[in-house]
N, C-alpha and C positions, 0 to 999 in steps of 0.2 A: 710292601710299604714304600711310599714315595720317599725320595731322597731327603726332603726337608723334615719329614717326620722321623726318619731314622737318625738324621743329624741331631735333632733335638734330644732323642733318647740317648745317643752316644754322649752328648755334652753332659747330660745329667749324671750319667754313670761315671764318666771320667772325672768330673768335679768332685764327686763323692770319694772316688778312689784316690785322687790326688791328695785330698784333705786327710784321709786316713793314713796314707803312705808317709806324708811329711810330718805326721804326728806320731810316727813310730808304731802304728797299729795297722799295717797293710792288710786289707781284706782279701786281695787276690794276688796271684803270682805275677812276677814280672812278665812272663810270657803272655798271660791273658790280658794284662794291661797293654802290652805292645800291640796285640791283635786289635783291641778296641781303638787305640791311638792311630794305627795304620789305616783302619777303616774310615775314621773321621777325616784323616788327611786325604784319602781317595775321594770321599764324597764332597768335602768342603775344604779345599786347600787354604782358603783365606779365613777360615774360622778363627775368631779372636782367641779362643782357648789355646790354639796351637802356637800362638805367639807368646804365651805365658809358659816358658820352659820351666819345668820343675815347679817350685813354690815361690816364684818371684813376686807374687802379690802378698806373700806373708813373711818370707824370711829375710828379704832385703839384701841378699847376696848379689854381687855383680855377676854378669853373664860373660862367658868366654867361649871361644870356639875350640874344638878338639883339633889336634894335628892330624890324627887319623880317625874317621867316624867310628863311634862305638855302636855299631848296628846290632840288629837282632840276629840270632843264630837259627839255622835250620834245626828242627827238633826230631829226634827219633825216640818214640816211647817204648819200643820193644826191639828185640833182635831182628825181626823180619824187616822192619823199617830201616834199621841201621844197615843191614846187609844189602838192601836195595840201593841205598845211597852209595855204599862202598863199591858195589858193582859198577855204578855209573862213573865213579871217580877213577877206579882202577889204579890207585897210587902204588908205587913200588915200595913205599915206606910210609907208615902212619905214626904220627906223634900223638900220644894219649896223655891228657892231663886231668887232674881232679877239677871238677866244675864246682868252684867255691860258691857257697850260698851266702852272699853278703851284698855289699853295695859297690858298684864299679867306680873307679877313680883313675884319672889320668894325671900323671906328674909331668910337667913341662919344664925342660932344662934348657938353659942357654949357656954354652961354653962351660958346662959342668955345674952351674949354679941353678938351684930350684927357683923358678920364677912364679909358677902358679900351679895349683892343684884344682882340677875341675871334675865335678860329678858327671854322671852319664847324661842327665837331662834328657833331651830328645834324641841323643845320639850324635847330633851336630854341635849343639850348644849345651852348656851345663852351668851349674853354679860354681863360682870360684870360691873355694873354702880353704885357701892356702894356710892361713893362720891356724885353723883347726887341724889341718893335715900335719903340720910340723910337730904337733903334740903327740901324734900317733907313733907307735912302735913300727919300725920298718920304713919310715919315710926319711930319706937322706937329703939334707939341705945342700950338701956339696958332694960331688963325685970326684974320683981320683983321675978322671980323664976329661978332656974338653969336648964333652958330648952335647950336641944340640938336637933336641927331639923330644919324643914323648915316651913315657914308660907307663904301662897300664897294669892295674892290679885290682884286687878286691879288698874292701875294708871289711874286716870280720871281728867278731868278739868270741873269745874262747868260752867253752862251756863252764869252766871254773869261774871266770869273771862274772858270767851271767848268773850262775847259782848264788854267788856271794854278794852281788851288788844290784842286780837288775832282774830278779826273779818276778817282779811285778809286770814285766813286759812279756808278751806272748812267746817270744823266742829270741835267739841271739841276733838274727837278721833284723827284726823289728827294732831291737834296742840299738843296734849299730846305726841303722838308718836315721833314727831320731837324734842320737847324740852327735853324729858328725855334722848336723846342720844347726846345732845350737849357736846362737849369736855369740855367746860368751865362751864357747869352746869347752865348757865344763864337761868332764868325762871323756874327752877325746884321748886322754892318756890310757884309757882302758881298751882302746881299739888297736888293731894291728893291720898293716897292709901287706898282703901277699901278692907278689907280682907274677905275671905270666906272659907279658908281651912287651916289645919295644920297637920303636921306629925312629929313624933319624930324619929330621926335617930336611926335605929336599934331596935326600940320597937314598934312592930305592934299593941300592946294592950294598948298603952298610953292613947288613946281616945277610949271609948267604942262605941260612935256613933256620928253622924253629929251634933246633937243639942248640945251635950256636948262640941264639938269643938267651936261652936259659943259662948257659955256661957264663956268658958275659954278665948277666944280671947277678949271678952268684959272686963273681969276682969283684963286682962293685960293692958288695955287702948287702944286697937286697935279699929278703926272704922270698923264696919262689915256690910255686905249686909243684907237687910231685909230677914228674914227666917221665914217660917211658916210650920206647919205640918198638913197633911191631911191623912185620912184613905181611902178616896174615890177618884178614878181617875177622875170621872165625875165632882167632885167639883173643881178640879184643872183647868178643862176647863173653868168653870164659873169664877174662880179667875183670870185666864189669861185675860178674857174679861174685868174684872173690872180694872186690872192694866193697860191694853192697853188704857182704857178711860182716865186715869189720869197720864199717863207717861209724858205728855207734861208739867205737873206742877211740876215734880220732879226737883231737883237741878242739877242732872247729867243724862247722857243718859243711857238708858237700851234698849236692843233690843229683849227681851224675858224673859223666866224663865228657870232656871236650876232645874230639878227634879231628885231626887236621893233617894235611899233607906236610911232610918234613920240609919240602922246598917252599920258601917264602914267595908268595905272589902278591905284590903290593897292589896291583890292579884289583885283585879279588878282595883284599882287605878293605879297600875304599868303597866297596859296594854296601848299600844299606843292609843287605842280607848276604854275607859272603857265601859262596857256593862250596868252597874247598875246606870247610870245617862244619862240624855238626855237634850239637849237644845230645849225647846219648844218655837219656834220663834213666834213673833207677826205676824198677818196678814199684808199684804201690806199696808203701810201708804198711805192715799190718801189726796188730797187737791183740793179745788175748785178755779178756776181762770178764767180769760178771755183770749180768743185767740185774740192776737193783729195783728199777721201777720203769713205768711207761707213762709219759705225759702226753696229752693230746693238744697239739697246736691248732688253733682255730684261725682259718683264713677264708673269709667269705662264708660259703656254705660248707666248706670241707674241713674235716677233722683229720689231722695228720699225726701219726704216732711218732714220738721222739723217745728213744731209749736213754735211760740214765744208767751209766755204767761206772764201775770203779775207775778212778783216774788212771789214764795211761798216756805215755808220751808218743806222739806221732808227728813226723815231719816237723819237729822242733817246737810243737805246742802240746799243752796238756789237754787231753780230751776227756770230757765227762758226759757229753751229750752227743748222741749219734742218731742219724735219720733211720727210720724203719719203713719209710715210703707209704705203706698202706696195710689195711687189715689182711689182705690176701697174702702178703709177704710173711706176716706173723704166723699165719696158719701153715703156709708152705714149709716154714722152718721148724714148725712145732715148738715155737719159742715160748718160754715161760719165765716168770720172775725167778731169778736164781740160776738161769741157764748160763753156761760158759759160752761166750760169743767171740767171734773174730771181728775186729773193728779196722776199717781202712779209711784213708783220706782220699777221696776222688779228686784228681787234679791237685792233690796235696792241699786241698782247701776244705771241702765239705766232708765231715766224718760220717761214716755210714756203717751199719751193722751188716756184714756180708753173710753170716751164717753161724751155725752152731759149731763150737770148738769142743775138742775132747777135754774133759775135766783134768786129764793127766797133764795137759799142756800148762795148766795153771801152777803146777809144782814149780816150774822155772820162774814164774812170775811172783810166787810167794803169796798168792791170793787164797782166801778161804772159799770153800765150795758150800754154799748154804743149801737148805732144802728148797724145792721148787714149788711154785704155785701158779695158777692160771692167771693170764693177763685179763683184766676187766676192760671191756669196751664200753664207751659211753653210749647210752641208749636214747637220751632225750636232748634236744637242742637247748643249750643254756640261754639262748636269746629269745626264742619264741615258744618253747615247750613242745614242739612237734617231735614225734618219734623219728629218730634218725634212720636213714636207709643205708644198709650195708651192701654195696655192690661188689665187694671183694677188692676191686682196684681202688675204691675210695669209699669213705664213710662220710655221708653228707646229710644236710637238712634239705628235704624235698619241698619245703614250703616256699612258694614263689614270693610270699609277702614277708618272709623272715627279715627283720630289721637289719641284722648283721649282713645278710646277703645283699640287700639293697644298697647299704653303705659301701660295701666293697665294690659293687658295680659302678657307683658314682665315682669312686676313687680311680677305678680302672679306666673309665672313660676320660677323665681329666689327664691321666697319664698317657694313654694312647694318642689323644689329640694334642698332647703337649700344651695344655692350657697352663702356662708356667706359673701364673700368679694364684691359681686355684689349687692351693696345697692341701694336704691331708688334714691339717689342723683347722683350716677354715671350713673345709667340707664337713668335718665333725661338728663344728659349731652350728652350721646351717642345718645339718641333719638333726641334731639334738633339739633345735628349736622348731623342728617340723617345717622349715622353710623350703628345703630341697629334699624331696622324698622320691623323686624319679629323675631320669635324665632330662626330659623336657623342662623340668623346673629350673634347671641351670640357666636356661635362656630367657627366663623371666626376671632375673635379678637386676636390680638397679643400683647405681652408684650411691644414691642417697641412702638406701637402707643398709648397704654394705659398710658405709662409713661409720655406722654405729657399732660395728663389731670390734672385738678386741684387736688392738694393734693395727688398725686399718687407716683411718683418716680419709679425707676427701680425695687426695691425690692417689693413694694406693687403691681405693675403691674404684676410682675412675679407670685406673690401669687394668684392674681385674675385669671389669665389664667390657673394656675395649678389646681385651684378648678373647673373652668369651664370644663376643658378637662379630669378631672378624670372620668374614665369609671364607669358607674352606671347601675345596673339592678333594675328597680323599678316596682312596681305592676301596673297592668292595671288601677286600680282605681286612683292611684296617678298620673299616666301619663295623663289621661284624665282630672283630676281636674286641672292640670297645665295649661290647655288651657282656663281656665277662662270662661266656659259657665255660664251664669247668674244663680245664685242660685244652681249650681251643684258642690258640694264639694266631698271629698273622701268618706264620709259616704254614700251619695246617690249612688255613683258609686260602692261602695262595695255591695250594694243591687242588683245592676244590674249584677255585676259579679257573685254573689252567685245564681242569678236566671238562670245562664247558659250561659250568654254572656261573657265568660271568656277569649276570645281572641279578638284582634283588628279586625280580619276578621269577626267574628260572630257579633261583635258590629256594624260594618259598614254596615252589611247586614240586620240588624234588622229594621223593619218598626216601625212607630209611634205607631200603635195599639199593636204590640208585646211588645214594651218597656212600654207602659201604663199599661199593664197587670202585670208588676212587682209589688209585694206587696209594698205599701207605696209610689208609684211614681206618678201616675196620668197623664192625657193627656198633661197638660201644660209643666210639667218637661220633659216628653217623647219627646215632640216636640222640646224643647230647646236642648236636647241632639242630636236628629236627625239632626236638622238644624246646630248645632255647629260642628258636625263631618264633614258635607259637607263644611261648611264655612272655616274650618281650615285644610282641606284635604291636601293642598299643604305643609303647615307648618309641619303637622304630618309626612308626607313622607320625607320632607327635614331634619328633626331632626334625624329620624331613619337612613337615608342614610349616615349621618356623622359617624355612628358607635360608638359614645360615649355613647349615651343613648339607652338602650334596654328594652323591656317590658318582664317581667318575665313570663315564660310559666305557664299555669294553673297547680295546683298540680295534681299528679297522683291520680286516684280514690282510690288506696289502702292507700294513705296517708290522706284520708278524710273519715274515717269510720263513722263520725257523720253527714255527708252531708244529709240534709233533716230534721234534728232534730233541734228544737229551744228550748232555755232555758231562763227562767226569774228567777231572784234572789230576795229574800226578807230576810232582816236581814243580819247581818255580819257573814261571815264564820270565823272559828277559824284558819284554815290551811293557808288561803291566803286572800288577799283583793278581793273585788268583781271584779274590773277591771282586776286583774290577772286571775280570774276564767273565765271571758268572753274571754280573749285572748286565753286561753287554749282551750276553746270550738271552737273558730274560727279557731285555728291552726289545729283542727281535722275535719274541714269542716262544723261544726255546726254554728248556728247563735244565737245571744243574743238579747233579747227583753226587753224593759223597763216596760212593763205592761202585765197583764194576758189577752190574746185575744183568740179567738176561735180556731185558728190553732196552739197554743202553744203545744210543745211536753211535757215539764216538767217544773214545778215550783220547784225550789230548795229553801228550807226553813231551817233556822237554827233549828227551832222547827216545824217539819212537822205535829205535832199533835195539834198545836194551832188553835184557831178560829179567826185568824187575817183576815183582809179584803181580802187580796190576796189569802190566803188559802181557805177561803169560796167560793170565786168567782171561783177558779180553780176547786174545788170539784163540784160546780154547773154546770160547763162546761164539767165535766168528764175528766179533765186534771190531770194526776198523780202528786202528791206532794211528793217529795223525800227529805230525810234528807241529811246532809253534808256527813255522812259516805257512803251513797249510791252513792252520787255524785262523791266522790273521787274514789270509786271502779269503777265507770263508766269511769272516766278519765284513770284509769290504764288498763281497759279492756272494750273498747267501745262496744264490742259485747254484753255486758250486757244490752244495751239500750232497746232491744226488750223485754228482760225478765222483766226489771224494769217497762216497760210500762204496762205489764199485771198484775204485782204483786203489784205495788204501791198502787192502790186504796183500796185493801183489808187491808192494814196496817194502814189506817187513823183512828185516834181516836179524841175524842173531848176534848179540853183543858178546864180547869176551868176558870170561869170568875173572875175578881178581886173582892175582898170582898167589901161590902158596909159598910158605917158607917159615922159618923159625923165628923166635925172638932175637933181636939184635943186642940191644944194650939197655941199661937202666941207669938213671941218675940216682944219686944218693937221696934218701928220704930226708925231707927238710924238718926244721925245728918244730913247726907246729903240727906235724903229722907223726 
């Protein structure tokens, strides 16, 4: 996907998520939002959306700068990832704190007086909500010392307050996020601030370590997150399991642990993503319920099963609908209506039925165990009456002329090409009137006829047509993805293009077996591409004949000096973000992989000498492990690839393991825990 196309897609996603976040109904986690935001920054630093910190186009709060950036944290989703990080850090002492699941806030003091309270925003600038903050429990207007600097904490809502007053909100975090940004401040008295960090403005040595900060905050009268100290990384893994078991009994939500060096490093804290601390997330939360029904969600030609279960609480929300993926999964689990099932939240966002649970587990949940009955699969397409085809991995309508399938393709094309003014509602109107029944039809629309449609007018209609007829040259991967072949997006098509099918002619001439041989594709996806190209052949030619859309030619061989080389990254680079490094590799003809596999060319590690899991696996497979300096040299001079390939193995050394030792001390449990 070209940068401008990806930028448009990111803008649309972020605007939607910003809107839901500031209305107290966040659709995705903070971590996922940060990833999208960082990617947009890397691709388009001057994008107007980035200048709109938070909700400044809707909430009217003034903006203010943080004393210390409130950056994103490194994440560890499991013990292996955490221990890999700990081995690289090799701290003599680790401070471990609850990771509060709320909204970050910085209190700024001048000579002991609270001057402003600032939300996280983009990590550098945030909304100043001082009046609202002063109504919260735990926010002190005056300190007993002449302190000038920032105090950071998390705005939370207790489970009891949520149950009694805000149960209409999805969870405590969503409720707190919405309330703290109300212009009138109503409800802020129901929120609490729990602190975890402090920094003195202009004095990097005010606090000597993280434990001293917590002690100092307590003495001032702040509520603080529970903090403990460990000398052994393995003991932190055990502690995480203990906390995960009892987190449901805490008065507020937490979603993991924050682990950091006891010694305070202000240089590290000022980084956009500090290296010396990590969020050690809990395992996926699961619950046991009863499957009461299966509904079939229709998207284009595909019918996707959605399980309806007895309500259960997962990751702070009540879940009653859970994904079942496809018919094959239902059969593999021998699932029936009335089955006891385990439900999880993937990424703590999308509920999914993972498998059959023992009915005995329901005794703890207090649920009834009904009789079981077979799940009924739809057999006929509700749109065109065609018999549905059950391929196991998907249930779909095979009719190329199915109206629902055609409509979905038109909507997908407008989305992939980022025709911003051609939204789903207008497409639906054009389709219902029979005006746009294929992709080439889009390019015959006139401003005069569009002005007659609902909510259009002459200016809007002219704008739509201008966007439609704007000449564009797009990649072959994006072009094919726009034709909405089931399960085939740009990432899959990029693999096909990189495998040598880099022109439309080559792609059309490729057989199923040839496509199936592409790494990571498989026969089912290959057949989908093969059949899709033939099914849409007329539309493909029709669009290209209009002369508005053209497919970019493949890059010249000399511009792809890394073609045939693949790279995997472990750890954060100092010079650039990982996604930027991957884009640079792709621009030079190379490919990026997410894991260490047999045919990988290089593993790029921040510390090439460490004994991390990826490093060890790469060495065992004979894959060169190179450091950041070598990687940057390779980008500047791709001809070094062959030399590094030979040389890298000889430079590998063994890193020290983290020191072992017992627990040291523990602070008192705080009021809210």
